[in-house]
N, C-alpha and C positions, 0 to 999 in steps of 0.2 A: 666230292664236287671238284676238288683240286685235281684228282686223278683224271676225271673226265676231260677237264680242260687241257691237261698235258697230252692226253691221247689225241684230242682234236688238233692240237698244235703239231704233234708228230705226223699225223696224216697230211696236214696242210704242207708240212716241210717236204714230205715225200712227193706230194703232188707238185709242189713248186719246183723240185729238182727235175722232175720229168718235163715240166714246161720249159725249164731253162735248157735242158738238153735238146728238146724239140726246137726251141728257138734258135739254138746254136746251129742245128742242122739246117734249118731254113736259111739262116744267115749265110752259112757256108755255101748253100745251094744257090740262093737267089738274093739274100740280103734285103729284107723288108725295110721300107722307109718309115720316117716318123709319122708321115701323114697316114700311112696304113695302120700303124699302132694307135694313133690318135682316134681314127674313125672307127676302128673295129673293137676297141676296148669297151668293156661293159662298165668301166669306172667313169664317174662324172668328171670331165676335164674341161677346163676353161683356159683360154688365152686372153689376158687382160692387160690393157694399156696402163702402166703404173701410175702415171700422173693423173689422168682423168678418171680412171676406173672403168673405162668403156670396154665392153666385152667384144673382143676382136673376133674370136672364134669359139665355138662350142661344139663338142662332139655329140653324136646322136644320143649317147647315154645322158648327157646334160639336157638335151631337148626333151627327152622322155621324162627325166626327173622333174624339171621345172614346169613342164607343161606349156611352154611358150613355143611358137614356131621359130625356126632357126633365124629367119630374117628379122623377126621381132626381137629375139634375144640379142642380135648383133646391133640393134638400135638402142639397147639398154646399157645402163652402168651397173656395176656390182652394188653400188649404194642403193639402187632401186630394189634390189633383191634382199640385201642385208638389212634387218630391222634395227640393228644396233645404232645408237646415236654416235656421233664422233667421240663424245666423252667416254661412252661405254667401250668403243673400239680401242681407245687409248688405254683404258683400264685393263682390257683383255691382253693387250700387247705387254703391259707392265706385268701382268700375272704370268704370262708366258716366260718372260725373262726371270721372274722370281722363282718359278717352278722348274725352269730349265727344260721346258717342253719344246718340241719341234713342230707343233701344230697350234692352230688357233681354234677357238670354239665360238661359233656365231649362231644366229637364228635367222634362217632364210625363209622368205615367203614365196610359196608356189603360185602358179597362175590361178588356181582355184581358191586362193586365200589361205590355204593350210600353212601352218608354221612348222618348220622342221629345224631341229638342232643338229648342226653339222660340224665336223672337224675339217679344217682346211689346211692342206699342206701346200705351201707355195715356195717357189724359188724362181729366180730370174733366168730366162733363156733368150738366146739370140736367134730369131727366126726371120728368114727373108729380109735381112738387113734391118730388122726391128728388134729393139729391146723390149720384150714382153714378159709378163708374169705368168708362169705356168702353174696353175692351181688344180689340185686334185681334191674333190669334195666328197666327204664320206658322211652319210646320214647316220647320226647316233641318237636319233630321237628316242627318249626313254620308252621301253617296251619292246624294242627290237631284240632279236635273239643274239646272244653273245657270239655265236658262230658268224653272223653277218658282219659283226665288228671285225672279227679276225679275217674274214674274207676281204673286207675293205683294205686291211693292212697287207694282205697277200697280193691284192691287185696293185697296190702301191709298189710293192716289191717287184712285181712283174714290170712295172713301168721303169723302175730303176735298172732292172736287168736289160730291158730294151735299150736303155741309154748305153749300157755297157756293150751291147751288141753293136751299136753304131760305131763304138770305138774299135770293135773287132774288124768291122768293115774297113776302117781306115788302116788297120795294121794287123793282118791275119797272123803274122809271125808271133804276136803276143796273145793269140786267142786262148791258148791253154792257161797262161797266167791269169788272164782276165776272168776266165771261167772259174778257176780256183778262187780268185778274189771275190767273184760274185757269190759263189757258194758260201764262202766265209762271211761275207757281208750279210747274206740272207740269214745265216745262222745267228749272227750278232743282232740283227734286227729283230728276230723272233725272241731272243733272250731279252732284249730291251723292251719288246712288246709286252712280254710277261711281267717284267718289272714295272712297266708303265701302267699296266692294268691294276696291279696291286697298289701302286701309288695312287692311282685315280680313285680306287675304292676307298683307300684311307682318307684321301682328301674329301670324298663324298661324305664319309662318316663324320669327319671333322666339320664339314660344312653344315650337315644336318644338326650336329651337336651345337654348333655356333648359332644356327637359326633358332633352335629351341631355347637356347640361353637368352638370346636377344628378345625373343617373344615373351619369355618369362619376365624379363626386365620391364617390358612395355606393358604387360598386363597384370600378372600375379603380384609382382613386387611394387608396382607403381603407387598403389594407395597406402603402402606401409611406410612407417618411419621409425626412427630410433631403434631400440632393442628388438622390436618385432621384425623390422626389416633385416637387421643383422642375423637374427635367428633363422628366418625363412631362407635367406641366401645361403647360410652355412649348411642347412639341411639339404637344400637343392644341390649345391655343388658337391657335398660329400657323397650323395647318392649318384649324381651324374658322373662323377670322376672315379667312383669306386675307391675312395680313400678312407682310412680308418678314423682320422681326426681332421677337423676343419674348424678354424676359429678366426674371429675378428677381434683385434686388440687395439686399444688406444694408448698412446705414449703419454707419460706424465709430463708436466711442464718442464722438468729438468732433463727429460730424455733418458733417465736412468732405469725406469721401470716400464713394464707393459701391463695394462689392466685389461684382461679378457672381458669383452662386453657380451659376447654370445658365441656359441659354438655347437658342434654336433660330433658325437663320438659313439660308435657302436649302437646306432639307432636311437639315441636319446640325446636331449640337450645337455650341454656342459654347464655346470655350476660356475658362475663368474669367479675369477681369482686373479691375482696379480703375481708377477715374478720379476726379479732383477734381470736386466739384459746382459750384464757382463758375463762373458764366457759362453754365450749361447749363439746359435746361428742367427737369431733375430737381431743381434747386435751387428752382424755383418750385413744383414738385409738393410738396416738403417744407413750403413755406410755406402753400400753398393747398389741400393735400390731393388736388387733382386738376387735370389740365391736358389740354385737348383742342385740337389744332391740326390741322384737316383738310388744310391745305396751307401752304406757305411757312414751314416750321419753320426752315430754314437762314437765311432772311432775318431771322427774329425773334431768332435767337441766332447771330450771325455769329462769335462767339469760340469756339463749340463745334466743334472740329476733328473730333470723332467723328461728328457729323452729316454733315460733308463726306465723310469716309471712307466712310460707309455710304450716301451719296447719298440721304439721307432727305428726304422732302417732307412727310410727315404724322407726327404724334406724339400718342399718348395715354398718359398716365401716372397711376398711382394710388399713393397713399402707403399703406404697411402700418403699422398702429398696434399698440401693445401695450395691455394692459388699462388703463393710465393715460393712454391717448390720446397717447402720445409716439411719434414716428416711429421705426420699426424698419428699414424698407427701402422698396423701390420695385418696382412691377410696371409694365413699360413695353412698349408696342407701337409699332413703327416701320414705315413703308411708303415705298417709293420713288415711289409715285404718290399723288395726292390721295385721301383716304378719302371715299367717298360714303356709306358705311354706318357713319360714326363713332359714331353713337348706339348702334347694335347692338353694336359692338365694346366701347364703354364699359359697356353694360349687362351683357354677358357677363363682362367683366373684374371687375365689381363682385361677381358671384356667387362669385368665387374669392378675393377680397381677404381675407375673414375667415378662410377655411381656411388660406391661405398665411401670414397673420399669426400664426395659432395655431401653425402648424408652426415658424415662425421663432422664436416665443417658447419653444416646447418645445426647439428645438435650442440656443437660448442657455442655457436653464436646464440642459440636459444637459451643455453645454460647461462651464458654471460648476461643476456638480457634479463633472465629470471633473477640472477644474482643482483643485478643493478636495481631491479624493480622491487625486490623483497628483502634485501639484506643491506645492512649499513656498511658502506665502503671502508670505514676506518677499522671497526671492530669485528666485522663479519657476523655480527648479531642480527637477528631479525629487525626489520625497520617497522615503521608505523603501519604500513600497508599489510604486511604479513601478520603483525600482531593483531590487527583488527579481525582478520580472517580466523586466526587461531582462537581469539577470545570469543567470537560468536560460536564457534564449534564447541569450545569448552563450556560455555554457558548452556548450550543445548544438552550436552552430556551431563552436566550437573543436575539439570531438571529431570532428565530421563532416569538417572540412577539415584535420585534423591540424596545428593551429596552437596558439599559446599566447595566453592573455589574462592581463593583470595587473590586480590589484585594489589600488587605492591608498587607504589610510585616512589622511585629512589632518586634523590637529588643530592649530589655531592656538595658538602658545605665549603664555602669559600674557594671554590675551584677557579673562579675568575682571577683570583690573585696569582695562581700558578701561571696562567697564560700571560697576564700583564707583566709579571716579574721575570719569567724565564723563557717566554716565547710560546707561540702556539704549537710549534714542533715538539717541544718538551711536554707540553700539556697533552698532546695527542698520545705520546708514549705512555704517559701516566694513565690516560683513559684506557688504552689497550691493556695495560697490565691489570687494572682493576676489573675490566671486562672479563679477562681470562680467569681471574679469581672467582668472580661471581658465577661464571658459567660452570666452573667445576663443582660448585655447590648445588646447582640446579639439578633436580632429578630429570631422568629421560622423558618422563611424561609431562614435565612442566616446560615453561618457555621463559626466555629472557630476551628483551628487545631494547634497543637504544632509540629514543625518540629524537635525539639531537642534543648537541652541547654536552652537558654533564647530567642529562636526565635519562633514567632507565626505568623500565617497567618489567616486573616479574609476575607470572601467573602460576599459582599453585593449585593443582587439582586434587580431587579425591580426599577432601577434608570432611570429617564427620562433625566437627564443631570448631568454632572460631579459635579456641585456645590451641588447637593442633599446630598452628603455624608459629606460635610464640617462640619455641626453642629455635626454630629456623631463623626468625628475625634477630634473635640475640646473636646467633653465630654469624649471620650476615653482617651485622654491625661490627662485630669483632674482626672479621676477615678484612673488611674494607678499611678499618682503622689501622691495620698493620702497616709498617713503613713501606714505602715504594721507593726504590732506588733507580734513578735514571741518569746515566752519564755521570755517575759519582755523586749525584745530589740526592739526599734523602728527603722524601715528602711524607708528611703525616696527614692523611685525608680522612675525614669522617663523612657520614651521610645522614640525612634526615629521610625517614621512610613514612609514607602515608599508606594505610591499609584499609581496604574496603572489601566486604564480603558479598557473595551472591549465592543463592537467590535472596531477594528482599521481599518485604510485604507487598510492595507495589511493583508493577511492571516497569522495567528499566532497560535502556539500551546500553550497548557496549561503550559508546562514547560518554554516556552519563556516568558509568562506573569509573572511567578514567578521570573525569572531572572531580568526582567525589574523592578518589584516591589522591588527586592533586591537592584538593583542599585540606585533606588530612595531613599531607606532607608539610604544608605551610603551618599547620598547627604544631607539628613537631619542631619546625624551625623556631617558631615563636616561643616554644617551651624551653629552648636552650640548645637545639641541634644535637647531633649524634644520638638520636633516639627514634623510636617509632611512635606513631599515633594512630589509633583505631578510629575510623570514621564514625561520627555520631549521626545516625540516620534520623532520629527525632529532631535534632537541632537543624539538620539540613531541610527536613520537611517544613519546619517553621519558617526558615529563611526563604524557602521557595514560595510558601504561602504569602509571606510578606512581599516578596518580589512580584508575584502575580497580582496581589491586591493593589500594590502601587501602580502597576501597569494598567489595571482596570480602572482605577480612579482617574488616572491621567486621561485615559480614553473617554471616560465620562465627562471630564472637564472640556475636552476638545470637541466632543459630540453634542454639547449643550444639554446633557442629561441632568445637570445640577440645577436646583431651584431654591429660592429663598422663601421660607414661610415667616410670618410675622406674628408675634404674640404681644398684644397690647399691654401697656403699663398705665395704671390709673391711680387717681387720688380717690381712695375708698370713701372719704368723707364727702367730697364735693362732686364725685363721679366725673371729674375732668380726665380726659385722655391725655396723658403727659408724654407719651411716646410709644415706641414698639421695639421689641428686640428681634433682630434678624437671626433666624435659625435655619441652617442649611438642611436641605433634603436631597435625596438622590432618587430620581425617577428611573429606577432600574427596569430595563426592558423585559426582564424575566421575573423579577421578584417584587415588582411594584414599588411603592414609595418607601424608601428606607430612611429611618431617623439617623442623626449624626453618630450615635453610638455604634452603628453597624459598620462604619467605614472611616471615621476620623482617626480612630486609634491606629489605622494602617499607615497614616501619613504623619503621625506625631514625630516631631524632631527630624523630619525629613524635608529636604528642599522643596518637595512637592507641596508641603503645607504653606509655603510662602506664595506659590502660584494660586492655590485655592483661596488663601486669605485675601490676596489682592483682588481676585474675582469677586469675593463677597463684598469687599469695600466699594468697588466701583458700581456693582449691581445695586447695592443699597443706596448709594448716592443718586443713581439714576432713578430709583424708585421714589425717593424723596421729591425729585423734580416732577415726576409723573403725577404724584398725589397733589402737588402744589397746583399743577395745571387743572386739577379737579376741584380745587378750592379747599384742600385739606392740608393743614400745616402740622406734620407729624414727624418729630425728630426720631432718628433711628439709632439704636445702639448695636454695635457689632463686636463679637468676641474675637480677640486677637491672640493667636498662639505666641508663646514665648520666642520661638525661633524666628517668627515673622517680625515681632516687635523689635527684637534686638539686631535685626539685619541692617547693615550699614545703609542700604538703599531705601529703608522704610520711610523715613521722613521725606526725602526727595520725591519718592513716588507718590506719597500722600499729597504733598504740595502740588505736584503736577496734576493729579486727579482733581483736586479742588479748583485749580486754576482753569482746567478744561470745562468746569461746570460753574460758571459765575453766578448762577441762580441759587447756589447753596449759601445759606446764611450761617453766621456763627452759631455753633453748638447745635446745628441740625444733625451733626454726627457725634456720637459718643462711643468711645472705645472701652470695652470691658476687658480687664485683665485679671487673671487669677492672683489672689494674694500671694501664693507660693511663687508665682513667676516674678512678682515685684520684689520678693525678698532674695532672689538669686544674686542680683547685683543692684542694690538699692540706688547707688550713685548713678550708674548708667541708665537705669530705668527712669529715675527721676529726671535726668537731663533730657531723655527722649520725650517724656511727658510734658516738660516745660516747652520744648520745641513745638510739640503738637498744639499746646494751648495757645501759642502765638499764632497758629493757623486757624484758631477758632474751633478747635476740637476738644470736647470734654472727655473725662475719664471716670470710670466706675471700677471699684475693687470688687470683683466677683467672688462668691463663696466666702465672704468675710466671716472670720471666726474659726475657720478650719485650720489656719496656719499658726505660726508662732510669732506673730508681729508684736512689736513693742510700741509703746506710745511714741518713742523717738522716730521709729520707721513711719508710723502713721502721720506724724507731723511732717516728715520729709517728702512724702509722696503727695503730689498735688492732685488728688482725686476728689471730685465734688460729691460723689455718691458712693455709699457703701451698700452692697447687696448682701442681705443676710441669707446664709445658706439654707436651703429648703429643709435640710435634716433637722434643724432646730425648730422650724415653723411647723412641720408636720406633727411633731410630738408635744408641742407646747401645751395642748389642752390636757394631756395625761401625765406628762413628765414635768414635775416642778423644777428640776434642774435646767431643762431646756428653756422653760419659761423664765428662769432667773438669768440665763445667758442672754436671752433675747432682751430682757430688760436692761442688762448691763451694756450690751452693744448699742441699744438705742440711746441710752444716757451718754455713752462714750462719744457717739456721733454728734450728739447735741453739744457736748463740751468742746469738740473740735470744729464745731460749726459745719458739720457735714450732713448732707441729706442721707436718709436711709430708706431702702426699699426692701420689702420682704418677698422672697420667692416661695413658691409652693403653697400659695393660698388656695386651698382646695374646697373650703366650705365657707358659709356665711358666718359660722361660729369663729373661724380663724380671723375673718375680717373684723368682727366685733372685738375680739381679744386684742388684736394688734392696735386698733384705734384707741383702746383703753390704755395701752402702753405708750401711746404717742407716736406710733408708726402709721402715717397716713397713706404712704405709697405702697402699692401691692401689685403682684403679678402671679397668676396661677389659673388653674382650671375653673375656680369659682368665678373668675372674671371672664376669661376666654382661653380657648385652646389655640395653639399656633395654627395659622391659616394662610392660604395663598394671598398674595398682595391684592388680587382682584376682589377678594371678599371683605377687605378692610373697610371700604366706604360704607357698605351696607351694615356691617357690624356697628360702626360708630353711630349711625342713625338710630339703630335699635337701642344701643347702650345709653344714649343721651336722652331718650324719651323718658318722661317722668313716670 
């Protein structure tokens, strides 16, 4: 191909010499004018006014090429033919200066609308007292034969020769020298033409390569990010530039090492690695921003063993910068043979520098955000968020593989003293030291997180039984308790550890596991600190049931689901109704009517018992008033829990309730207290009873005989009524001992001038036996079962009938 081109050039040279000789002969004979050359030349020529761009004159070749009539062409400006914008024209002129070309490349529109790519050779000439721009236009639209391009340059050469001929006309004595100069000039132009063609082809190849690279950036690599992006770029550039090694590396924070993120070598990806920069060409790249060595790279850096291992001969490196122009990383190409196209490699690499730098900055910011979102800033341990994700995954794995995992809640003992005594800065250093110790003990598959302050959580996986973690717990306590020295100060720190295991019998969430481990940790602290405590699942279940029960009872109280039933108390001899005992019931929406044994145990000794007790009191008082409106005078007795009776606000609240109900008469209300309650603090209970008696409220000792009361206590407690426990009454007919106890209690009550009433009167035989013993008051199923308040009036009418 090259030989054919040289042959064409030689033929053109011979033909051009003949033309020159012919032209010289004509000049010597008759001397043609510029107008003749301008009009007869087959080359497109234009005379253009420099300032306005108006076409002053166009030769016939121009008229034929553009397809406009001559008079129409002379009315047009070159801007109407050239499709380039002013910005594109400026860019082309800059490109001409950069490439040191003597022609410009434009795109001209013909009269038929067809676009042609043209080379324009222009220079100023003085014609007819006018400074005009003489332009020769050569059509180089892609697809035209290379010989036509050469013909264009030959025509241009003829024009230059004609200019020389004009000089011969002015001075024939120098004709021979001019002729020789013309021949030498023509030969030089042809040589430059060949060089220019080669350079043009090289530029075209580079332009094509650049366009492909930019297209790849905008399409193939656009959706990629991180290591996928780096890997794809390295593979593309290594293949496009025909180099043996290509990699992207990030610099460490201290700038002393490079960490290869991705690369391509010998048709395969590079396994990421890191290396020290000292003594390597990469170190100079960081200092100088770029380094190009087309050969001899090993000799230039003899201490870089990596170059020896790779057998590298040529090296090109570019630094990757952040927005503050600080080095982020490196883009490096290596070749085993000298690089002949080093400039092309460097040019193409530069196209990717900004995009790779931007991706590296994005990755760093993303990594920093991830670090902030998932890791503790002080100790670099996992934070609560990452721990939650890890724990959920570990729980799923434990269930899938039928294994156990242990959650350890670690709290340092007395660490607040360190902060208060030595400052938080010292405390932080102690925390970091302990975190490093604990992290070294944790297996790779396990996790350690800092929740905040001096609280840590460890998760141990792959346990077959709970005892598997015991040796680790002992070692962990020992390691934590070893002295910590910070700024010459020795600290002895211990820890309390709560441990819970998963799976459990019941379904449980990750946050519940952490709460259980936290509870176990507090148990360890209460047991003396510097120890571990295993969570008691059964105890926790009972506490949760208690909590849920309390919550449900409170909801029942607030929703009006509680109701009072009343069991009458009568004189079994005269059949007089002497009162009724208020007994609480729960109208449960799902389980129906529940007796007090089903729910009162849930609120025993709990503040909620005070709220329920107060509701019983005021409800019973209101019921007394409602019955009185119906013509029924029926005193009511109410059971009072010990916590309610001994509450400091009991007497004031009772007084307020009575004052708000002026229709209540003295001893319409009787309070029943357990004998065991009265004996807890006889003095206090006695004082409360005395205060209530002043308000017109009576008292009864409930379940009398089941406690350990003495005659002294009985004397000190101002209770008008003793209620004999049902356990004695039920068996009195079969058990002589119970009968003897009953007899003794009744005689004791008589001696202390106390009334006595028997509970649990189930049959008429019980009634008869009690009357024989002198007990006239009774309460039980033989008389009446507990009933809603609305049924009491009807029951009284039936009971009092003879």
